[in-house]
PDB file of N, CA, C, O and CB in Angstrom:
ATOM      1  N   UNK A   1     -26.577 -27.166   9.357  1.00  0.00           N
ATOM      2  CA  UNK A   1     -25.728 -26.472   8.420  1.00  0.00           C
ATOM      3  C   UNK A   1     -24.893 -25.459   9.200  1.00  0.00           C
ATOM      4  O   UNK A   1     -25.396 -24.768  10.085  1.00  0.00           O
ATOM      5  CB  UNK A   1     -26.567 -25.782   7.303  1.00  0.00           C
ATOM      6  N   UNK A   2     -23.625 -25.386   8.858  1.00  0.00           N
ATOM      7  CA  UNK A   2     -22.711 -24.418   9.464  1.00  0.00           C
ATOM      8  C   UNK A   2     -22.119 -23.565   8.355  1.00  0.00           C
ATOM      9  O   UNK A   2     -21.644 -24.087   7.347  1.00  0.00           O
ATOM     10  CB  UNK A   2     -21.584 -25.130  10.286  1.00  0.00           C
ATOM     11  N   UNK A   3     -22.149 -22.239   8.543  1.00  0.00           N
ATOM     12  CA  UNK A   3     -21.598 -21.316   7.551  1.00  0.00           C
ATOM     13  C   UNK A   3     -20.380 -20.618   8.124  1.00  0.00           C
ATOM     14  O   UNK A   3     -20.378 -20.211   9.286  1.00  0.00           O
ATOM     15  CB  UNK A   3     -22.657 -20.282   7.108  1.00  0.00           C
ATOM     16  N   UNK A   4     -19.344 -20.479   7.309  1.00  0.00           N
ATOM     17  CA  UNK A   4     -18.130 -19.753   7.675  1.00  0.00           C
ATOM     18  C   UNK A   4     -18.146 -18.444   6.893  1.00  0.00           C
ATOM     19  O   UNK A   4     -18.023 -18.450   5.668  1.00  0.00           O
ATOM     20  CB  UNK A   4     -16.823 -20.598   7.373  1.00  0.00           C
ATOM     21  N   UNK A   5     -18.298 -17.309   7.605  1.00  0.00           N
ATOM     22  CA  UNK A   5     -18.386 -15.992   6.973  1.00  0.00           C
ATOM     23  C   UNK A   5     -17.027 -15.311   7.017  1.00  0.00           C
ATOM     24  O   UNK A   5     -16.406 -15.241   8.077  1.00  0.00           O
ATOM     25  CB  UNK A   5     -19.456 -15.114   7.667  1.00  0.00           C
ATOM     26  N   UNK A   6     -16.557 -14.808   5.875  1.00  0.00           N
ATOM     27  CA  UNK A   6     -15.271 -14.119   5.792  1.00  0.00           C
ATOM     28  C   UNK A   6     -15.491 -12.671   5.376  1.00  0.00           C
ATOM     29  O   UNK A   6     -16.277 -12.388   4.473  1.00  0.00           O
ATOM     30  CB  UNK A   6     -14.326 -14.832   4.797  1.00  0.00           C
ATOM     31  N   UNK A   7     -14.789 -11.754   6.043  1.00  0.00           N
ATOM     32  CA  UNK A   7     -14.914 -10.319   5.780  1.00  0.00           C
ATOM     33  C   UNK A   7     -13.547  -9.734   5.447  1.00  0.00           C
ATOM     34  O   UNK A   7     -12.516 -10.278   5.843  1.00  0.00           O
ATOM     35  CB  UNK A   7     -15.536  -9.586   6.996  1.00  0.00           C
ATOM     36  N   UNK A   8     -13.547  -8.611   4.708  1.00  0.00           N
ATOM     37  CA  UNK A   8     -12.301  -7.911   4.420  1.00  0.00           C
ATOM     38  C   UNK A   8     -12.055  -6.842   5.480  1.00  0.00           C
ATOM     39  O   UNK A   8     -12.813  -6.744   6.445  1.00  0.00           O
ATOM     40  CB  UNK A   8     -12.339  -7.280   3.007  1.00  0.00           C
ATOM     41  N   UNK A   9     -11.012  -6.046   5.312  1.00  0.00           N
ATOM     42  CA  UNK A   9     -10.663  -5.004   6.276  1.00  0.00           C
ATOM     43  C   UNK A   9     -11.718  -3.922   6.410  1.00  0.00           C
ATOM     44  O   UNK A   9     -11.771  -3.237   7.432  1.00  0.00           O
ATOM     45  CB  UNK A   9      -9.369  -4.376   5.891  1.00  0.00           C
ATOM     46  N   UNK A  10     -12.566  -3.753   5.388  1.00  0.00           N
ATOM     47  CA  UNK A  10     -13.650  -2.774   5.431  1.00  0.00           C
ATOM     48  C   UNK A  10     -14.932  -3.360   5.986  1.00  0.00           C
ATOM     49  O   UNK A  10     -15.993  -2.744   5.885  1.00  0.00           O
ATOM     50  CB  UNK A  10     -13.905  -2.219   4.054  1.00  0.00           C
ATOM     51  N   UNK A  11     -14.842  -4.552   6.574  1.00  0.00           N
ATOM     52  CA  UNK A  11     -15.975  -5.266   7.163  1.00  0.00           C
ATOM     53  C   UNK A  11     -17.048  -5.615   6.137  1.00  0.00           C
ATOM     54  O   UNK A  11     -18.230  -5.700   6.472  1.00  0.00           O
ATOM     55  CB  UNK A  11     -16.585  -4.438   8.269  1.00  0.00           C
ATOM     56  N   UNK A  12     -16.632  -5.819   4.876  1.00  0.00           N
ATOM     57  CA  UNK A  12     -17.559  -6.276   3.843  1.00  0.00           C
ATOM     58  C   UNK A  12     -17.465  -7.790   3.740  1.00  0.00           C
ATOM     59  O   UNK A  12     -16.379  -8.361   3.839  1.00  0.00           O
ATOM     60  CB  UNK A  12     -17.252  -5.604   2.468  1.00  0.00           C
ATOM     61  N   UNK A  13     -18.594  -8.429   3.543  1.00  0.00           N
ATOM     62  CA  UNK A  13     -18.635  -9.869   3.373  1.00  0.00           C
ATOM     63  C   UNK A  13     -17.944 -10.229   2.057  1.00  0.00           C
ATOM     64  O   UNK A  13     -18.350  -9.745   1.000  1.00  0.00           O
ATOM     65  CB  UNK A  13     -20.101 -10.393   3.400  1.00  0.00           C
ATOM     66  N   UNK A  14     -16.909 -11.069   2.104  1.00  0.00           N
ATOM     67  CA  UNK A  14     -16.185 -11.444   0.893  1.00  0.00           C
ATOM     68  C   UNK A  14     -16.478 -12.872   0.456  1.00  0.00           C
ATOM     69  O   UNK A  14     -16.419 -13.178  -0.735  1.00  0.00           O
ATOM     70  CB  UNK A  14     -14.702 -11.277   1.108  1.00  0.00           C
ATOM     71  N   UNK A  15     -16.792 -13.746   1.402  1.00  0.00           N
ATOM     72  CA  UNK A  15     -17.130 -15.110   1.022  1.00  0.00           C
ATOM     73  C   UNK A  15     -17.877 -15.812   2.149  1.00  0.00           C
ATOM     74  O   UNK A  15     -17.759 -15.470   3.326  1.00  0.00           O
ATOM     75  CB  UNK A  15     -15.867 -15.893   0.651  1.00  0.00           C
ATOM     76  N   UNK A  16     -18.650 -16.811   1.730  1.00  0.00           N
ATOM     77  CA  UNK A  16     -19.377 -17.669   2.656  1.00  0.00           C
ATOM     78  C   UNK A  16     -19.087 -19.096   2.229  1.00  0.00           C
ATOM     79  O   UNK A  16     -19.190 -19.427   1.048  1.00  0.00           O
ATOM     80  CB  UNK A  16     -20.929 -17.362   2.663  1.00  0.00           C
ATOM     81  N   UNK A  17     -18.725 -19.942   3.182  1.00  0.00           N
ATOM     82  CA  UNK A  17     -18.521 -21.351   2.865  1.00  0.00           C
ATOM     83  C   UNK A  17     -19.465 -22.183   3.710  1.00  0.00           C
ATOM     84  O   UNK A  17     -19.506 -22.059   4.934  1.00  0.00           O
ATOM     85  CB  UNK A  17     -17.047 -21.775   3.102  1.00  0.00           C
ATOM     86  N   UNK A  18     -20.227 -23.038   3.031  1.00  0.00           N
ATOM     87  CA  UNK A  18     -21.080 -23.989   3.715  1.00  0.00           C
ATOM     88  C   UNK A  18     -20.161 -25.111   4.185  1.00  0.00           C
ATOM     89  O   UNK A  18     -19.687 -25.900   3.368  1.00  0.00           O
ATOM     90  CB  UNK A  18     -22.247 -24.523   2.783  1.00  0.00           C
ATOM     91  N   UNK A  19     -19.905 -25.193   5.482  1.00  0.00           N
ATOM     92  CA  UNK A  19     -18.953 -26.179   5.993  1.00  0.00           C
ATOM     93  C   UNK A  19     -19.496 -27.598   5.926  1.00  0.00           C
ATOM     94  O   UNK A  19     -18.725 -28.553   6.024  1.00  0.00           O
ATOM     95  CB  UNK A  19     -18.580 -25.846   7.417  1.00  0.00           C
ATOM     96  N   UNK A  20     -20.804 -27.758   5.763  1.00  0.00           N
ATOM     97  CA  UNK A  20     -21.386 -29.088   5.640  1.00  0.00           C
ATOM     98  C   UNK A  20     -21.115 -29.673   4.259  1.00  0.00           C
ATOM     99  O   UNK A  20     -20.741 -30.840   4.138  1.00  0.00           O
ATOM    100  CB  UNK A  20     -22.892 -29.040   5.908  1.00  0.00           C
ATOM    101  N   UNK A  21     -21.304 -28.856   3.208  1.00  0.00           N
ATOM    102  CA  UNK A  21     -21.127 -29.338   1.833  1.00  0.00           C
ATOM    103  C   UNK A  21     -19.799 -28.918   1.218  1.00  0.00           C
ATOM    104  O   UNK A  21     -19.382 -29.484   0.207  1.00  0.00           O
ATOM    105  CB  UNK A  21     -22.254 -28.837   0.968  1.00  0.00           C
ATOM    106  N   UNK A  22     -19.123 -27.924   1.819  1.00  0.00           N
ATOM    107  CA  UNK A  22     -17.877 -27.404   1.270  1.00  0.00           C
ATOM    108  C   UNK A  22     -18.078 -26.404   0.152  1.00  0.00           C
ATOM    109  O   UNK A  22     -17.107 -25.961  -0.461  1.00  0.00           O
ATOM    110  CB  UNK A  22     -17.040 -28.525   0.777  1.00  0.00           C
ATOM    111  N   UNK A  23     -19.336 -26.035  -0.131  1.00  0.00           N
ATOM    112  CA  UNK A  23     -19.631 -25.112  -1.233  1.00  0.00           C
ATOM    113  C   UNK A  23     -19.313 -23.671  -0.841  1.00  0.00           C
ATOM    114  O   UNK A  23     -19.894 -23.150   0.111  1.00  0.00           O
ATOM    115  CB  UNK A  23     -21.106 -25.230  -1.653  1.00  0.00           C
ATOM    116  N   UNK A  24     -18.384 -23.011  -1.572  1.00  0.00           N
ATOM    117  CA  UNK A  24     -18.073 -21.608  -1.290  1.00  0.00           C
ATOM    118  C   UNK A  24     -18.856 -20.658  -2.200  1.00  0.00           C
ATOM    119  O   UNK A  24     -19.184 -21.008  -3.334  1.00  0.00           O
ATOM    120  CB  UNK A  24     -16.573 -21.361  -1.450  1.00  0.00           C
ATOM    121  N   UNK A  25     -19.148 -19.482  -1.709  1.00  0.00           N
ATOM    122  CA  UNK A  25     -19.713 -18.393  -2.501  1.00  0.00           C
ATOM    123  C   UNK A  25     -18.878 -17.161  -2.221  1.00  0.00           C
ATOM    124  O   UNK A  25     -18.726 -16.770  -1.063  1.00  0.00           O
ATOM    125  CB  UNK A  25     -21.232 -18.148  -2.166  1.00  0.00           C
ATOM    126  N   UNK A  26     -18.326 -16.531  -3.271  1.00  0.00           N
ATOM    127  CA  UNK A  26     -17.504 -15.332  -3.111  1.00  0.00           C
ATOM    128  C   UNK A  26     -18.265 -14.120  -3.610  1.00  0.00           C
ATOM    129  O   UNK A  26     -19.044 -14.214  -4.559  1.00  0.00           O
ATOM    130  CB  UNK A  26     -16.163 -15.476  -3.864  1.00  0.00           C
ATOM    131  N   UNK A  27     -18.038 -12.977  -2.966  1.00  0.00           N
ATOM    132  CA  UNK A  27     -18.723 -11.736  -3.298  1.00  0.00           C
ATOM    133  C   UNK A  27     -17.714 -10.695  -3.753  1.00  0.00           C
ATOM    134  O   UNK A  27     -16.630 -10.585  -3.180  1.00  0.00           O
ATOM    135  CB  UNK A  27     -19.529 -11.217  -2.096  1.00  0.00           C
ATOM    136  N   UNK A  28     -18.068  -9.925  -4.792  1.00  0.00           N
ATOM    137  CA  UNK A  28     -17.227  -8.847  -5.297  1.00  0.00           C
ATOM    138  C   UNK A  28     -17.898  -7.503  -5.082  1.00  0.00           C
ATOM    139  O   UNK A  28     -19.118  -7.429  -4.936  1.00  0.00           O
ATOM    140  CB  UNK A  28     -16.918  -9.052  -6.781  1.00  0.00           C
ATOM    141  N   UNK A  29     -17.103  -6.441  -5.061  1.00  0.00           N
ATOM    142  CA  UNK A  29     -17.599  -5.088  -4.814  1.00  0.00           C
ATOM    143  C   UNK A  29     -17.037  -4.124  -5.848  1.00  0.00           C
ATOM    144  O   UNK A  29     -15.924  -4.311  -6.340  1.00  0.00           O
ATOM    145  CB  UNK A  29     -17.231  -4.622  -3.393  1.00  0.00           C
ATOM    146  N   UNK A  30     -17.815  -3.088  -6.177  1.00  0.00           N
ATOM    147  CA  UNK A  30     -17.330  -2.058  -7.086  1.00  0.00           C
ATOM    148  C   UNK A  30     -16.557  -0.998  -6.306  1.00  0.00           C
ATOM    149  O   UNK A  30     -16.396  -1.120  -5.092  1.00  0.00           O
ATOM    150  CB  UNK A  30     -18.502  -1.416  -7.861  1.00  0.00           C
ATOM    151  N   UNK A  31     -16.083   0.028  -6.984  1.00  0.00           N
ATOM    152  CA  UNK A  31     -15.278   1.072  -6.355  1.00  0.00           C
ATOM    153  C   UNK A  31     -16.004   1.867  -5.288  1.00  0.00           C
ATOM    154  O   UNK A  31     -15.363   2.507  -4.454  1.00  0.00           O
ATOM    155  CB  UNK A  31     -14.786   2.002  -7.389  1.00  0.00           C
ATOM    156  N   UNK A  32     -17.338   1.841  -5.297  1.00  0.00           N
ATOM    157  CA  UNK A  32     -18.120   2.566  -4.301  1.00  0.00           C
ATOM    158  C   UNK A  32     -18.528   1.677  -3.130  1.00  0.00           C
ATOM    159  O   UNK A  32     -19.231   2.123  -2.224  1.00  0.00           O
ATOM    160  CB  UNK A  32     -19.354   3.162  -4.946  1.00  0.00           C
ATOM    161  N   UNK A  33     -18.089   0.428  -3.150  1.00  0.00           N
ATOM    162  CA  UNK A  33     -18.397  -0.483  -2.054  1.00  0.00           C
ATOM    163  C   UNK A  33     -19.701  -1.239  -2.193  1.00  0.00           C
ATOM    164  O   UNK A  33     -20.148  -1.886  -1.245  1.00  0.00           O
ATOM    165  CB  UNK A  33     -18.425   0.267  -0.800  1.00  0.00           C
ATOM    166  N   UNK A  34     -20.319  -1.167  -3.362  1.00  0.00           N
ATOM    167  CA  UNK A  34     -21.565  -1.896  -3.602  1.00  0.00           C
ATOM    168  C   UNK A  34     -21.264  -3.318  -4.057  1.00  0.00           C
ATOM    169  O   UNK A  34     -20.404  -3.531  -4.911  1.00  0.00           O
ATOM    170  CB  UNK A  34     -22.431  -1.170  -4.651  1.00  0.00           C
ATOM    171  N   UNK A  35     -21.970  -4.287  -3.489  1.00  0.00           N
ATOM    172  CA  UNK A  35     -21.771  -5.672  -3.910  1.00  0.00           C
ATOM    173  C   UNK A  35     -22.285  -5.812  -5.334  1.00  0.00           C
ATOM    174  O   UNK A  35     -23.424  -5.442  -5.620  1.00  0.00           O
ATOM    175  CB  UNK A  35     -22.494  -6.674  -2.949  1.00  0.00           C
ATOM    176  N   UNK A  36     -21.450  -6.347  -6.238  1.00  0.00           N
ATOM    177  CA  UNK A  36     -21.792  -6.391  -7.657  1.00  0.00           C
ATOM    178  C   UNK A  36     -21.963  -7.794  -8.216  1.00  0.00           C
ATOM    179  O   UNK A  36     -22.450  -7.944  -9.336  1.00  0.00           O
ATOM    180  CB  UNK A  36     -20.746  -5.688  -8.437  1.00  0.00           C
ATOM    181  N   UNK A  37     -21.588  -8.804  -7.490  1.00  0.00           N
ATOM    182  CA  UNK A  37     -21.743 -10.138  -8.052  1.00  0.00           C
ATOM    183  C   UNK A  37     -21.342 -11.219  -7.082  1.00  0.00           C
ATOM    184  O   UNK A  37     -20.743 -10.964  -6.037  1.00  0.00           O
ATOM    185  CB  UNK A  37     -20.939 -10.268  -9.303  1.00  0.00           C
ATOM    186  N   UNK A  38     -21.689 -12.429  -7.454  1.00  0.00           N
ATOM    187  CA  UNK A  38     -21.311 -13.588  -6.664  1.00  0.00           C
ATOM    188  C   UNK A  38     -20.671 -14.605  -7.581  1.00  0.00           C
ATOM    189  O   UNK A  38     -20.915 -14.609  -8.788  1.00  0.00           O
ATOM    190  CB  UNK A  38     -22.530 -14.193  -5.926  1.00  0.00           C
ATOM    191  N   UNK A  39     -19.865 -15.454  -7.016  1.00  0.00           N
ATOM    192  CA  UNK A  39     -19.203 -16.522  -7.759  1.00  0.00           C
ATOM    193  C   UNK A  39     -19.316 -17.780  -6.915  1.00  0.00           C
ATOM    194  O   UNK A  39     -18.731 -17.867  -5.835  1.00  0.00           O
ATOM    195  CB  UNK A  39     -17.696 -16.170  -8.083  1.00  0.00           C
ATOM    196  N   UNK A  40     -20.069 -18.754  -7.410  1.00  0.00           N
ATOM    197  CA  UNK A  40     -20.225 -20.016  -6.680  1.00  0.00           C
ATOM    198  C   UNK A  40     -19.388 -21.077  -7.365  1.00  0.00           C
ATOM    199  O   UNK A  40     -19.449 -21.250  -8.582  1.00  0.00           O
ATOM    200  CB  UNK A  40     -21.721 -20.453  -6.608  1.00  0.00           C
ATOM    201  N   UNK A  41     -18.616 -21.774  -6.576  1.00  0.00           N
ATOM    202  CA  UNK A  41     -17.762 -22.841  -7.115  1.00  0.00           C
ATOM    203  C   UNK A  41     -17.908 -24.070  -6.253  1.00  0.00           C
ATOM    204  O   UNK A  41     -18.132 -23.971  -5.046  1.00  0.00           O
ATOM    205  CB  UNK A  41     -16.275 -22.399  -7.185  1.00  0.00           C
ATOM    206  N   UNK A  42     -17.785 -25.204  -6.858  1.00  0.00           N
ATOM    207  CA  UNK A  42     -17.793 -26.478  -6.129  1.00  0.00           C
ATOM    208  C   UNK A  42     -16.470 -27.139  -6.296  1.00  0.00           C
ATOM    209  O   UNK A  42     -16.253 -28.228  -5.765  1.00  0.00           O
ATOM    210  CB  UNK A  42     -18.919 -27.405  -6.611  1.00  0.00           C
TER     211      UNK A  42
END
């Protein structure tokens, strides 16, 4: 399995894509920089 990790300018993880299956997972943050949710799409 190979994962592609994407970060924003604040070095926060914004998304992970499983390059084997193509499944992405996106991460959201609140105004204080706390991760508040994930969104998985196929």
